[in-house]
ROKOLSE-658401 format. One line per field, with one value per residue: residue number from 1; x, y, z of N, C-alpha, C in turn. Coordinates in nm, 4 decimals. Example, Ala and Ser with C-alpha at 12.3 -4.5 7.8 and 13.67 -1.06 7.14 Angstrom:
2
k: [1;2] $
n_x: [1.3190;1.2850] $
n_y: [-0.5690;-0.2250] $
n_z: [0.7800;0.7080] $
ca_x: [1.2300;1.3670] $
ca_y: [-0.4500;-0.1060] $
ca_z: [0.7800;0.7140] $
c_x: [1.3200;1.2900] $
c_y: [-0.3300;0.0030] $
c_z: [0.7800;0.7870] $
//
This chain:
106
k: [1;2;3;4;5;6;7;8;9;10;11;12;13;14;15;16;17;18;19;20;21;22;23;24;25;26;27;28;29;30;31;32;33;34;35;36;37;38;39;40;41;42;43;44;45;46;47;48;49;50;51;52;53;54;55;56;57;58;59;60;61;62;63;64;65;66;67;68;69;70;71;72;73;74;75;76;77;78;79;80;81;82;83;84;85;86;87;88;89;90;91;92;93;94;95;96;97;98;99;100;101;102;103;104;105;106] $
n_x: [-3.7755;-3.8951;-4.0712;-4.2441;-4.3601;-4.4995;-4.6863;-4.8219;-4.9487;-5.1289;-5.3062;-5.4113;-5.2678;-5.1148;-4.8100;-4.6395;-4.6822;-4.5392;-4.3098;-3.9650;-3.6970;-3.3744;-3.2663;-3.4123;-3.3444;-3.2002;-3.2084;-3.1528;-3.3337;-3.3466;-3.3039;-3.5387;-3.7338;-3.6634;-3.7038;-3.9794;-4.0854;-4.0558;-4.2466;-4.5081;-4.7778;-5.0174;-5.0574;-5.2374;-5.2123;-4.9419;-4.7121;-4.4309;-4.1416;-3.8764;-3.5800;-3.4727;-3.2519;-3.3856;-3.6621;-3.8110;-3.7338;-3.8339;-4.1152;-4.1641;-4.0841;-4.2671;-4.5197;-4.5013;-4.4684;-4.3921;-4.2517;-4.0530;-3.9200;-3.9693;-4.0514;-3.9434;-4.1450;-4.3234;-4.5954;-4.6805;-4.9203;-4.9710;-5.1392;-5.1189;-5.1599;-5.1518;-5.1317;-4.9684;-4.6987;-4.4569;-4.4836;-4.4402;-4.3420;-4.1908;-4.4054;-4.6396;-4.8140;-5.0514;-5.0547;-5.2121;-5.2179;-5.0169;-4.8659;-4.7554;-4.6297;-4.5683;-4.7176;-4.9665;-4.9683;-5.0859] $
n_y: [5.0756;5.1910;4.9933;4.9717;5.2244;5.2151;5.0083;5.1301;5.3424;5.1976;5.0964;5.3128;5.4206;5.6567;5.7911;5.9280;5.7990;5.5687;5.3697;5.3359;5.1020;5.0392;4.7955;4.5992;4.5745;4.3374;4.1578;3.9021;3.6071;3.6154;3.8888;3.9914;3.8823;4.0102;4.2834;4.2754;4.1967;4.4296;4.6019;4.8498;4.7980;4.9137;4.8800;4.6694;4.5427;4.4901;4.5600;4.4287;4.5035;4.3708;4.1742;3.8527;3.5951;3.6086;3.6834;3.4680;3.2631;3.3755;3.3826;3.1060;3.0266;3.1600;3.0642;2.7906;2.7091;2.5840;2.7251;2.7555;2.9688;3.3143;3.4986;3.7911;4.0663;3.9027;3.8116;3.7468;3.6509;3.6404;3.5393;3.6050;3.4586;3.6342;3.8565;4.0674;4.2201;4.1516;3.8894;3.7380;3.4428;3.1314;2.9400;3.0738;3.1741;3.1636;3.0673;3.2570;3.3432;3.3137;3.4612;3.5680;3.7672;3.6100;3.3867;3.4506;3.4484;3.3151] $
n_z: [2.3047;2.0903;1.9943;2.2146;2.2081;1.9645;2.0168;2.2312;2.1003;1.9447;2.1312;2.2494;2.4692;2.6637;2.5603;2.7341;2.9706;2.9663;3.1303;3.1830;3.2282;3.2552;3.3280;3.2069;2.9375;2.7394;2.9543;3.2020;3.3079;3.5842;3.6322;3.5189;3.6862;3.9256;3.8572;3.8024;4.0498;4.1863;4.0899;4.0941;4.3068;4.2494;3.9866;3.7950;3.5555;3.3406;3.0750;2.9387;2.7525;2.5697;2.5137;2.3904;2.5226;2.7631;2.7925;2.6886;2.8646;3.0988;3.0549;3.0360;3.2922;3.4641;3.3803;3.3589;3.0976;2.7659;2.5694;2.2905;2.1703;2.1832;1.9220;1.7297;1.7974;1.9234;2.1369;2.4639;2.6884;3.0191;3.3044;3.6386;3.9553;4.2022;4.4833;4.5178;4.3432;4.4508;4.5195;4.2988;4.1393;4.0365;3.8352;3.9103;3.7306;3.4529;3.1234;2.8924;2.6306;2.3385;2.0771;1.7503;1.4752;1.2336;1.2782;1.2008;0.9297;0.6178] $
ca_x: [-3.8651;-3.9708;-4.1811;-4.3389;-4.4314;-4.5927;-4.7949;-4.8990;-5.0355;-5.2341;-5.4044;-5.4454;-5.1981;-5.0349;-4.6668;-4.5730;-4.7025;-4.4485;-4.2007;-3.8505;-3.6043;-3.2587;-3.2358;-3.4888;-3.2795;-3.1162;-3.2079;-3.1623;-3.4606;-3.3355;-3.3246;-3.6807;-3.8071;-3.6342;-3.7738;-4.1237;-4.1200;-4.0523;-4.3497;-4.6065;-4.8977;-5.1341;-5.0686;-5.2916;-5.1669;-4.8204;-4.6589;-4.2855;-4.0801;-3.7345;-3.5150;-3.4399;-3.3336;-3.4474;-3.8084;-3.8631;-3.7127;-3.9243;-4.2501;-4.1674;-4.0728;-4.3910;-4.6394;-4.4704;-4.4940;-4.2850;-4.2262;-3.9144;-3.8639;-4.0622;-3.9881;-3.9572;-4.2839;-4.4077;-4.6728;-4.7162;-5.0128;-4.9679;-5.2178;-5.0571;-5.2472;-5.0763;-5.1927;-4.8662;-4.5906;-4.3471;-4.5125;-4.4130;-4.2489;-4.2033;-4.5321;-4.7536;-4.8964;-5.1193;-5.0397;-5.3417;-5.2012;-4.8839;-4.8867;-4.6480;-4.6736;-4.5622;-4.8226;-5.0882;-4.9538;-5.1485] $
ca_y: [5.1863;5.2119;4.8967;5.0106;5.3424;5.1697;4.9376;5.2286;5.4122;5.1067;5.0706;5.4446;5.4399;5.7787;5.7644;5.9836;5.7069;5.4548;5.3703;5.2605;5.0479;4.9892;4.6571;4.5072;4.5574;4.2179;4.1057;3.7588;3.5741;3.6652;4.0332;4.0162;3.8509;4.1180;4.4043;4.2533;4.1954;4.5673;4.6836;4.9164;4.7154;4.9840;4.8352;4.5337;4.4895;4.5527;4.5068;4.4426;4.4917;4.3422;4.0848;3.7156;3.4801;3.6305;3.6885;3.3316;3.1933;3.4377;3.3316;2.9642;3.0180;3.2040;2.9904;2.6498;2.6908;2.5192;2.8082;2.7386;3.1000;3.4219;3.5692;3.9360;4.1139;3.8020;3.8580;3.6422;3.7014;3.5514;3.5855;3.5543;3.4530;3.6956;3.9770;4.1714;4.1849;4.0918;3.7456;3.6734;3.3304;3.0231;2.8682;3.1499;3.2254;3.0766;3.1179;3.2838;3.3545;3.3320;3.4868;3.6431;3.8034;3.5034;3.2895;3.4984;3.4368;3.1928] $
ca_z: [2.3299;1.9668;1.9922;2.3191;2.1597;1.8608;2.0847;2.3083;2.0059;1.8988;2.2374;2.3067;2.5957;2.6504;2.5548;2.8525;3.0828;2.9528;3.2269;3.1337;3.3262;3.1786;3.3650;3.1228;2.8078;2.7375;3.0909;3.2297;3.3725;3.7212;3.6268;3.4917;3.8092;4.0210;3.8123;3.8174;4.1924;4.2335;4.0255;4.1792;4.3239;4.1937;3.8474;3.7835;3.4277;3.2889;2.9507;2.9363;2.6209;2.5830;2.4185;2.4276;2.5619;2.8934;2.7914;2.6702;2.9918;3.1953;3.0270;3.0727;3.4380;3.5301;3.3397;3.3328;2.9550;2.6904;2.4515;2.2454;2.1408;2.1549;1.8110;1.7210;1.8111;1.9855;2.2517;2.5590;2.7895;3.1355;3.4189;3.7616;4.0719;4.3113;4.5383;4.5109;4.2502;4.5278;4.5308;4.1704;4.1530;3.9386;3.8299;3.9645;3.6220;3.3560;2.9871;2.8308;2.4861;2.2805;1.9350;1.6858;1.3399;1.1329;1.3102;1.1346;0.7842;0.5634] $
c_x: [-3.9529;-4.0913;-4.2866;-4.4229;-4.5347;-4.7124;-4.8829;-4.9953;-5.1520;-5.3415;-5.4443;-5.3907;-5.1041;-4.8853;-4.5943;-4.5917;-4.6177;-4.3337;-4.0865;-3.7637;-3.4908;-3.2249;-3.3067;-3.4178;-3.1780;-3.1023;-3.2083;-3.2978;-3.4595;-3.3580;-3.4719;-3.7680;-3.7866;-3.7072;-3.9235;-4.1672;-4.1225;-4.1575;-4.4482;-4.7334;-5.0252;-5.1589;-5.1169;-5.2455;-5.0408;-4.7828;-4.5094;-4.2365;-3.9317;-3.6901;-3.4911;-3.2910;-3.4113;-3.5981;-3.8712;-3.8494;-3.8100;-4.0672;-4.2623;-4.1617;-4.2058;-4.5077;-4.6172;-4.5020;-4.3752;-4.2623;-4.0792;-3.8452;-3.9785;-3.9967;-4.0091;-4.1044;-4.3780;-4.4747;-4.7101;-4.8029;-5.0175;-5.0485;-5.1587;-5.1542;-5.1690;-5.1510;-5.0977;-4.7572;-4.4742;-4.3642;-4.4817;-4.3093;-4.2764;-4.3395;-4.6535;-4.8504;-4.9588;-5.1050;-5.1768;-5.3303;-5.0535;-4.9047;-4.7709;-4.6860;-4.6720;-4.6636;-4.9527;-5.0830;-5.0186;-5.0476] $
c_y: [5.2128;5.1195;4.9327;5.1293;5.3048;5.0998;5.0351;5.3037;5.3268;5.0831;5.2001;5.4630;5.5583;5.7485;5.8163;5.8962;5.5805;5.4724;5.2862;5.2136;4.9821;4.8446;4.5563;4.4783;4.4429;4.1543;3.9539;3.7329;3.6235;3.8148;4.0653;3.9855;3.9644;4.2466;4.3897;4.2523;4.3363;4.6576;4.7390;4.8312;4.7848;4.9410;4.6905;4.4641;4.5641;4.4859;4.5338;4.4230;4.4687;4.2402;3.9465;3.7021;3.4998;3.6246;3.5510;3.2534;3.2443;3.3855;3.1863;2.9450;3.0507;3.1108;2.8414;2.6160;2.6202;2.5930;2.7931;2.8713;3.1987;3.5036;3.7205;3.9732;4.0059;3.8587;3.7365;3.7068;3.5983;3.6156;3.5214;3.5635;3.5015;3.8208;4.0960;4.1254;4.1194;3.9408;3.6682;3.5625;3.2276;2.9563;2.9450;3.1949;3.1174;3.1425;3.1332;3.2892;3.3701;3.3471;3.5708;3.6639;3.6889;3.3929;3.3250;3.4871;3.3078;3.0928] $
c_z: [2.2074;1.9619;2.0962;2.2744;2.0538;1.9249;2.1621;2.2173;1.9609;2.0047;2.3095;2.4477;2.5778;2.6603;2.6792;2.9772;3.0723;3.0520;3.1713;3.2501;3.2485;3.2116;3.2761;2.9912;2.8165;2.8752;3.0948;3.2943;3.5171;3.7293;3.6077;3.6128;3.9094;3.9842;3.8376;3.9629;4.2512;4.1717;4.1281;4.1864;4.2790;4.0495;3.8455;3.6570;3.3861;3.1581;2.9530;2.7936;2.6406;2.4809;2.4782;2.4542;2.6926;2.8942;2.7706;2.8004;3.0982;3.1778;3.0700;3.2236;3.5052;3.5032;3.3200;3.1875;2.8900;2.5595;2.4152;2.2223;2.1201;2.0436;1.8186;1.7148;1.8626;2.1095;2.3359;2.6657;2.9022;3.2474;3.5437;3.8780;4.1935;4.3583;4.5302;4.4148;4.3241;4.5440;4.4026;4.1883;4.0443;3.9509;3.8798;3.8554;3.5354;3.2194;2.9240;2.6794;2.4520;2.1308;1.8819;1.5404;1.2386;1.1588;1.2384;0.9832;0.7345;0.5142] $
//
């Protein structure tokens, strides 16, 4: 929640609009798929915060990516070609960006 709050402040997203779901904390890839399939279709963009190894597996599943590890504060941007969150499935996404703080160090 701390990380989500920091990011929200950086992008001027109201902290009171952050939604929490205990199933995400240390979730498996199956848990993350289930949570994501239940998202509100009014939301075109979502940001999930959580822990590995589930998040690395989730990114690789959605985007057919080959990310070895999403490190602490790593950011993965995946665009999914779906009309509803319930359609989320393996390979439905395209990896747009993968970055992390140590990648920016000279």
